[in-house]
ROVEXSE-198242 format. One line per 10 residues: number of its first residue (from 0); for each residue x, y, z of C-alpha. Coordinates in steps of 0.25 Angstrom, whole numbers, padded with zeros to 4 digits. Layout:
NUM	X/Y/Z | ...
END
This chain:
0	0188/0083/0102 | 0193/0096/0095 | 0200/0108/0099 | 0187/0116/0104 | 0176/0106/0108 | 0170/0104/0123 | 0177/0094/0132 | 0170/0092/0143 | 0167/0079/0153 | 0162/0074/0166
10	0166/0064/0176 | 0160/0051/0181 | 0153/0055/0197 | 0162/0058/0210 | 0175/0056/0200 | 0186/0062/0197 | 0189/0068/0185 | 0199/0070/0173 | 0198/0074/0158 | 0211/0072/0151
20	0212/0077/0136 | 0218/0066/0126 | 0232/0071/0122 | 0233/0084/0114 | 0221/0090/0119 | 0219/0100/0128 | 0203/0106/0135 | 0200/0118/0141 | 0191/0116/0154 | 0184/0125/0154
30	0173/0123/0165 | 0176/0111/0175 | 0161/0105/0181 | 0159/0100/0194 | 0147/0094/0204 | 0150/0097/0217 | 0163/0100/0221 | 0176/0095/0219 | 0192/0100/0226 | 0196/0102/0211
40	0198/0100/0197 | 0212/0105/0186 | 0222/0099/0178 | 0228/0084/0182 | 0240/0077/0176 | 0238/0063/0180 | 0246/0067/0193 | 0243/0079/0198 | 0233/0090/0196 | 0232/0105/0197
50	0219/0110/0201 | 0208/0121/0203 | 0202/0120/0215 | 0187/0121/0214 | 0186/0134/0225 | 0197/0142/0214 | 0185/0144/0207 | 0191/0135/0195 | 0178/0134/0189 | 0183/0145/0178
60	0196/0138/0176 | 0200/0134/0163 | 0209/0120/0162 | 0216/0118/0151 | 0219/0103/0151 | 0229/0094/0142 | 0231/0077/0141 | 0243/0080/0153 | 0234/0090/0160 | 0219/0087/0163
70	0208/0089/0172 | 0205/0084/0183 | 0191/0087/0192 | 0192/0082/0206 | 0181/0073/0212 | 0167/0081/0213 | 0161/0070/0223 | 0151/0058/0222 | 0141/0060/0211 | 0147/0073/0207
80	0153/0077/0193 | 0165/0084/0185 | 0168/0089/0174 | 0174/0098/0164 | 0170/0108/0150 | 0182/0112/0141 | 0184/0115/0127 | 0196/0105/0120 | 0207/0116/0115 | 0217/0108/0108
END
């Protein structure tokens, strides 16, 4: 992938979704998508996470993610999906 290209992904049904760019790659996530509801999504380092609660109007937040702080979306429930869309910035 190259700078300026669209980056997106989607979970398997009913699973926690994480997206971790390759080392040296940075992505601006412009939209987090969910069917149903989820508790939260946000930045994750593999152990800890800082998250937006869905009732905090987080749909309009932009996340800048790297290999060390990447995107995590909590499970949305059985048979439901989550995902994201963004652009590679580095």
